[in-house]
N, C-alpha and C positions, 0 to 999 in steps of 0.2 A: 510702315513700321515705326513705332513710337518709343521703343526701348532699345538700348544698345546691346550689341553692336548694330550700327545702322548699315544700310545697303552700301552707302558710300562712306568710307572712313579714311583717315590719314593717321600716321603713326605718332605724330606729336611735334617733332622739331621742325622749325621753319627758318628760312634764311633770315639773318639779322640785318636790319637796315644799316647802312654805313654810318649814319649819324648816331645810331645807338652804340656801335662799337667805339665811336669817338667820344661819346659822352654817356656814361651809364646812368646819369640822372634822368635820362629820357625813357627809362624802362616802362613806367606806367603808361605814358603817352603812346609808345610804340606797340605795347601789348593791346591797348584798346583799338588802335588802328588795325592790328592783325586780326583781332576778333571780328571787327566790322567787315574786313576783307573775306574772312572765311564764311561769314553769314551771307555775304553777297554772292559767293560761289554756289550757294544752295546747300551747304553742309548743315546737317542737323547736330553735329558734334564739333566742338571747337576746343583748342588748347591755347595756352599763352605762348606757343611756339618755343617753349623752353628758353625764352629770352633772358631769364634771370640766371641762367646756368652757364658755366664754362663749357660743359659738355654734357651729354646724356647721362654720364656716369659720375663725373667728378662733382656735380652739384650735390649728390648724396654724401660723398666723402667729406666735403667741406662743411657740411652742416651737422654731422654726427661727431660728437666728442670722442677722442681716443685714437683717431686715425692720423697717420702720416703717409707720405708717398715714397715709393721705392721702385726698383726695376722688377720686371717679371723674372721668374726663375725658369730657365729653359726657353726654347724658341716657340713659345706659345702665343706670342703677340706680334708676329710678323705680318705686316700688311703687304699685299701684292696687288699689282694691276696687270692688265692683259698684255702689256708690253714687256713684262719681266722685272719691273722695278720692285724692290723690297725695302721696307723700312719698319722700324719698331714703333709701337704705340707709346710705350713708356707710361710712367705715372700710375703704377699699380698700388692699390691700398695695402697698408700694413698696420695692424693694431699695436700701438706702442703703450697704451694704457687700456684699462677696462673701457669698452665702448658703452656709450649711453646717449639717449636722446635728451637734448637740453633745450631744443627749440623746434619749431615746425620744419619739416623737410619739403613737403609739397602742399600741405594743407593750406598754408598762407597764400601760395601761388593760386590754388584753385579758388580760395575765398575771394581773392581780388577779381578773378575772371567771372565768377558767378555774379558779382555786382555790376557787370557790364554786358550781360547777355541773357537772353531767355532760352538759349540753346543748352543742351547737355554739355558740361565741361568734363573733359577726360583728364585725369591725372596720370602721369607716367613716372615710373620709378625703375631703377636698375634692379635686376633680380639679385637675390642674396648670393648666388654663385659667383658674381663679379667680385665679391669680397674675399673669395678663396681661390678661384681658378688661376689667376695670373701667377701666384706664388706658391700654391699648394700649402703644405704644412708650414711654410715660412710666411704665411699671411699674418702671423702674429709674433710678437716678442714672446719667446717661450718662458721667460721669467714671469710675464704677466698672465699668460694662458698656458700653463704646463699641460692642461687637458683641453684639447681642441673642442670637445663637446661643450665645454663651458663657454667658449667663444660663440659657438653656434646658438646656444641658448640666449646669449646676450643679443646676437643678431636678430633672432626671431622676436625677442621682446621689443627691440627698437621698431621693427616693422609693424608689429601688432599695435604698439602705442600710436604710431603714425596713422595707421588705418582707422583707428578710433577717432583720432583728431580730424582726419579727412572727412569722416562721416559727420562729425559734430559741426563742421563748417559748411556742410551741405553737399559735399562730394559724394556721388553715388556710382562713379565709374572709374575704375583703376586698371591701367595697363602695366604689367610687369615685363620689362624688357630683358629677355633671356638670350644671351649669346653663347654661353659656355656649353649648354647641352647641344646646341646646333653645331658648334665647332667640333664636337666629338662625333659628328657624322663623318669627319675627314680622317682617313686611315693614317695620314702623315701626322696629324695632331694627336691621334690616339697613341702612336709610337712615341711622340715627344713627351707626353705626360707619363708614359710608362718609364721612359728613360730617367725621369726625376723621382720615380718611386711611387707614382699614383696608378691605381687601377681605373681605367676609363669607365668600366661598367659600375664600379662602386661610386665613382663621382656622379654619374647620372642618377643613381639611386639617392645619393645624398642631396643633390640639387632639387630633385622632385620632392623629397621629404621636406626640405626647408620651405619651399613654396606652399606646400599643403598645410604645414603648421601655421603659416601666416593666413592663408585663405580660410581655414576653419574658424579663425577668431573674428572674421569680418562681421559687421552688423548686418541684420536682415535688410534686404533691398539693395545691396551693393553688387554691381556687376563687376567681375574680375576676369580679365583676359591675359594671356601670355603671348608676347610677340617674340618670334624666333627669327634670327637672321645670322648671316655668316660674316659680319663685320661690314662697316659702311663708313668710310671716311675719304672725302675727296676722290670718289670713284674707285677706291681700293677695297679689297676684301681680304679676309684672313683664311677662310676655309672653303673647300669644295666637297660636294658629296651630298646625295639625296638623303631624305629623312629616314630611309629604311633602317639604318643602324640604331635609331632611337625611338622609332615610331610606336612600336608595341608598348614599350614602357611609358614613354612621355605622354602620348596621346591618350592612352587608356587609364593612366594613373593620376595625372595632374587633375586636381579637384577644382578646376576653373570652368568658367562658362563659355569661353571662346578662345580660339587660337588664331593669331595673326601671323600668317606664314609667308615667308619669302619664296616667291615662285617666278622671279623675273628673268632668270637665266638658266642655262644648262647646269650651272653649278648646284642648283637646288634640286635637280632630278625631276622625276615625274610625279603625278598625283597618286600613284598606287599606294603609298604609305597612308593616305587618308582613310583607307579601309579600317584603320585602327581607331579612328575618332568615334567615341561612343555616340549612340543614337541620341539625337536631340541637341547635341552641342554644336555651337556655331563655329564656322571657319571663315576667316576673312582672307581672301586670296590676294597676296601682294604681287600683283601682275605688272604694275607700272614701275619702271625703274627710276630711282633717284640717283643712279650712278652715271647715267649717260643722258645727254640732252636730246637724243633722237626720240621722236614721239611715236608711241605705239598706235596702231590703227584700231578703231573701235571694232571693226570686224574681227581682227585678230583676238582682241580681248574677249569678245563674245564666244568665239570658238574655244578659247581656253576655259571659260566658265562652263561651257557645255561639256567639255572633256572632264572637268572636275565632278560633274553631276553623276558620273558613273560610280562615284565612291561616297559622295555626300549629297543629299537632296538639295535641289535648287533653293528651297525655302530656308535652308540653313546656311546659305552662302552669302558672302558680301565681297566687295572689291576695295582695294586700297593700293597705294604705293607699297613697294616692298620694305621700305624703311623710311626714316625721317629725311627731310631735305637738308638738315644741318646738324649732324650728330655732334659736331663741335662748333663753337661760336664763329670760327673763321669761315664756315660755309662748306660748299661742296663743288662739284664740277659743273653745277647748273647755275643759271642766273635767275633773276626774279621772274622774267617773262616765261621762262621754261617751267619754273615751279608752278606758275598760275595755269598755264595751258595743260600741264599734266594733272593738276587737281580738277580742272574743269572736265577733262576727259574721264576721270573717275566718276564724277557726279553724273555726267551725261550718259555714260555707259550703264551705270546703275539704274537710271530712269528708264533707259530703253529695255533693259533686261527684266527688271522687277516692277517697273511702273512708278517707283519712287526712289528717293536717295536717302 
């Protein structure tokens, strides 16, 4: 397979070398090393590891004019682990002036990577829902945006301009990281957004529409996928619940080419919601956990892929980790050796199942 998504994929972020965290002037050098490492694993798609970003989401906010940071409204950003610990994510975006694109967001990152590889380079951006979900109606200064639809128009415009810039620099592959829709699979979080005055079903409709408005404006020849997960930071998670709550709407109405779906734990439920994926669309099964260091067996992964073929043909499936290895620059619960062995497992499993990676 020579067009994305490939049989073996990864979600984007990689563990930052310690020397990079100590000296940001080493970004270019460390990114080139990361690209060479990905190539050496046999991957056909590479990223810059999101090395230039504070986190998967805040890199966007820091580059778009008009945003400040504030706390979430309601208990919508509580991270949990399997031992019962709970902590807030914090740093939710809020528009304090009219937002606008004044410089590249990811196009420059991709342009640099394209100059150092012959592989396909994947760009990653947070979904527009991230700019609304943590605070709801309070995601903006009401004096600046008395009409929230005006804010959404500006949001879509920023994304559309960046997609055009990404294409102009040579980028042909974009992954939109969507957390909010997946969080709304969790009944506890649906109750939480209701308590602050939001209707969870209307939020899902809104978030689908925002992505579709962006995707419809993409240039010809650009592949766009949506990655869905339930939170991923230092082994923690925000939500639990299968995709059934959102599958019919999200899978059937999102006008993207592929879905990158978290399926590494019982929190993600079974494969049955995949029955709503339209014929011909690709599904990348996030079967390898970036939350825990324990290594999945290849036989286990092959059985999981076989189970998914009851709902999506094998030729439309791929495999990946369930999320990035370092959603935040500080890293995750895994070390570099575990990151490497897990990505090798993805590549080797893809070769054994499909004959290529």
